[in-house]
Each structure stands twice: as C-alpha cells, then as structure tokens.
C-alpha positions in Angstrom: 136.0 128.3 -14.7 135.9 131.6 -16.5 138.0 133.8 -14.7 140.8 131.3 -14.9 140.5 130.6 -18.6 140.4 134.3 -19.2 143.6 134.5 -17.3 145.2 131.9 -19.5 144.0 133.7 -22.8 145.9 136.7 -21.3 148.9 135.0 -20.3 149.1 133.4 -24.0 148.7 136.8 -25.5 151.3 138.2 -23.4 153.8 135.3 -24.3 153.0 136.0 -28.0 153.8 139.7 -27.5 157.0 138.8 -25.7 158.1 136.8 -28.6 157.2 139.3 -31.2 159.1 142.0 -29.0 162.2 139.7 -28.8 162.1 139.1 -32.5 162.1 142.8 -33.0 165.1 143.3 -30.6 166.7 140.5 -32.6 166.2 142.4 -36.1 167.7 145.8 -34.6 170.8 144.0 -33.5 171.1 142.5 -36.8 170.8 145.7 -38.6 173.3 147.4 -36.5 175.7 144.4 -37.0 176.2 144.0 -33.2 174.2 141.4 -31.1 173.5 142.8 -27.6 170.3 140.8 -27.1 171.3 137.2 -27.3 169.9 135.6 -24.1 166.2 137.1 -24.4 165.5 135.9 -28.1 167.2 132.5 -27.2 164.8 132.2 -24.3 161.7 133.3 -26.2 162.3 131.0 -29.1 161.8 128.1 -26.8 158.3 129.1 -25.9 155.7 127.1 -27.7 152.3 128.8 -27.9 149.2 126.4 -28.8 147.7 128.9 -31.4 144.4 126.7 -31.6 144.0 127.3 -28.0 144.8 130.7 -28.1 142.2 131.2 -30.9 139.6 129.5 -29.1 140.1 131.4 -26.1 140.2 134.7 -27.8 136.9 133.9 -29.6 135.2 132.7 -26.5 135.4 136.1 -24.7 134.3 139.6 -25.6 136.2 142.8 -24.9 134.8 142.9 -21.2 135.9 139.5 -20.4 132.5 137.9 -20.6 131.6 134.9 -22.6 131.2 136.1 -26.2 127.6 136.8 -27.5 129.2 136.2 -31.2 130.6 133.0 -30.4 127.8 131.6 -28.2 124.7 133.3 -30.1 122.1 132.1 -27.4 124.0 134.3 -24.8 124.0 137.3 -27.3 120.2 136.9 -27.8 119.6 136.5 -24.0 121.8 139.7 -23.1 120.0 141.6 -26.1 116.6 140.5 -24.5 117.7 141.8 -21.1 118.9 145.2 -22.6 115.7 145.7 -24.2 113.5 144.8 -21.2 115.6 147.1 -18.9 115.1 150.1 -21.4 111.5 149.4 -21.7 111.0 149.2 -18.0 112.9 152.5 -17.5 110.9 154.2 -20.4 107.7 153.2 -18.7 108.8 154.5 -15.3 110.1 157.8 -17.0 106.4 158.0 -18.5 104.9 157.3 -15.2 106.8 160.0 -13.3 105.9 162.5 -15.9 102.3 162.1 -15.5 100.6 164.7 -13.4 98.3 162.3 -11.9 101.3 160.4 -10.5 103.6 163.4 -9.7 101.3 164.7 -7.2 101.3 161.2 -5.2 105.2 161.0 -5.3 107.1 161.5 -2.1 109.6 164.0 -3.4 110.4 165.8 0.2 113.7 163.7 0.7 115.1 165.1 -2.6 116.1 161.7 -3.9 115.5 160.2 -7.1 112.0 159.6 -8.5 112.7 155.8 -8.9 115.2 153.5 -7.4 116.2 150.0 -7.3 115.2 148.3 -3.9 117.8 146.1 -2.6 115.6 143.8 -0.5 113.0 143.5 -3.4 115.1 141.4 -5.7 116.4 144.5 -7.7 112.9 145.9 -8.4 112.5 149.4 -9.6 110.1 151.4 -7.4 108.8 154.8 -7.0 109.0 156.7 -3.7 105.3 157.4 -3.0 103.0 159.1 -0.4 101.6 156.1 1.7 98.0 157.0 1.2 98.1 156.5 -2.7 100.5 153.5 -2.8 98.4 150.5 -2.9 96.2 151.8 -5.9 99.4 152.2 -8.0 101.2 148.8 -7.5 103.0 146.5 -5.1 104.6 148.0 -1.8 107.9 146.6 -1.3 109.3 148.7 1.6 108.8 151.9 3.6 110.8 154.6 5.0 111.9 154.6 8.8 109.8 157.8 9.1 106.8 156.1 7.4 106.3 159.3 5.2 107.5 157.3 2.0 106.7 153.8 0.6 108.4 152.1 -2.2 106.1 151.0 -4.8 106.6 149.0 -7.9 104.1 150.2 -10.3 101.6 147.6 -11.7 102.8 148.4 -15.3 106.4 147.3 -14.8 105.7 144.1 -12.6 105.3 141.8 -15.7 108.3 143.2 -17.6 110.3 142.9 -14.3 109.2 139.5 -13.8 110.2 138.6 -17.4 113.6 140.5 -17.0 114.3 138.2 -13.8 113.3 135.2 -15.8 115.4 135.9 -18.6 118.4 136.7 -16.3 118.0 133.3 -14.9 118.1 131.8 -18.3 121.2 133.7 -19.1 122.8 132.5 -15.9 121.7 128.9 -16.8 123.0 129.2 -20.5 126.4 130.4 -19.1 126.7 127.6 -16.8 125.8 125.4 -19.6 128.6 126.8 -21.8 131.2 126.4 -18.9 130.4 122.5 -18.7 131.1 122.1 -22.4 
C-alpha cells in the first residue's frame, strides 16, 4: 500500500545519502593521508540500490507524500477540480453572508463563524441561521441544543457541493486504481 511504498522510497534515499556521506569520509581520509574510516566505507560499498525502483518511487509521490498528480495526470486533474470547486463554494458563501438580506437572518449571538462545516452532514458547509427563516434559504441539516440556531446549507451551494463530493469519490476510486497497478 501507499504508506509502505513511501517508506521504501524514503529508506532507499537514506541509503543513497549514507553511501554518499561515506564516500565523502573516504575522500577526506585520502586527502589527509590517513585512513580513519575504513569500516563504514567498506560496509556502505556493499549496499546495492535499485536505482530504477528508486526513480519510480520518487516520481510516484509528490512532496506531501501523496500520489503525484504529474506522474498520474488524472489524479492531478481531479485534485485541481476539487480545489476549484471548494474555492467556488467558499466564494459563494462569502458573497451570501455579505448580502444585507441574509445578514439580518443569520444567528450571530453565539459569536461563532458565519459559516462552518457540519460533521454529521457529510462535510457540508452551512450557515448559522435564525430558525424562522431557514427553510426559505436551503436545506436544514441540524440545530443547536437551544433551538435558537439552525444550520442551513444554502441552495446556491447544494449542487456544487454534490459535485465536489462526487469528484472526491472519483479521486478516491482513481487512487485505488493506481494502487492496484
């Protein structure tokens, strides 16, 4: 699986670094005319690194340790689409909460954020609203214990959020497909 392959890549790179460091020690000894580091260079010279495997693994992962979107372009396109959808959803929410007609209906007495992600709603972004206005603005996903606040997913972001969730599922499926290669 992925984490194990990433660890193998890290170990191969560390072994190569050890070999290079050992060669550096050997050069220092030769320049000074005395050899103090005989054992380490002898040991590291026996290490055989499969450079083909090392290159494949290095190209398979990005700097964050995820499958590379460059090596696997479908993953790159899906990740870019997800970033774009998230940005669009957040921009829409920012626009909504700045509208005077919406601001007057937000439940702001708690001092919390204007919008948040609701955990039991599949990661949906919601507005904290006064219950008497909620149903006309979108889907009510939850309410506060006091009942003074309901958490509404605005109608304007329902479709884009559905598309986001679908694309995230496609990304997971594509990552699983790559792992099976």
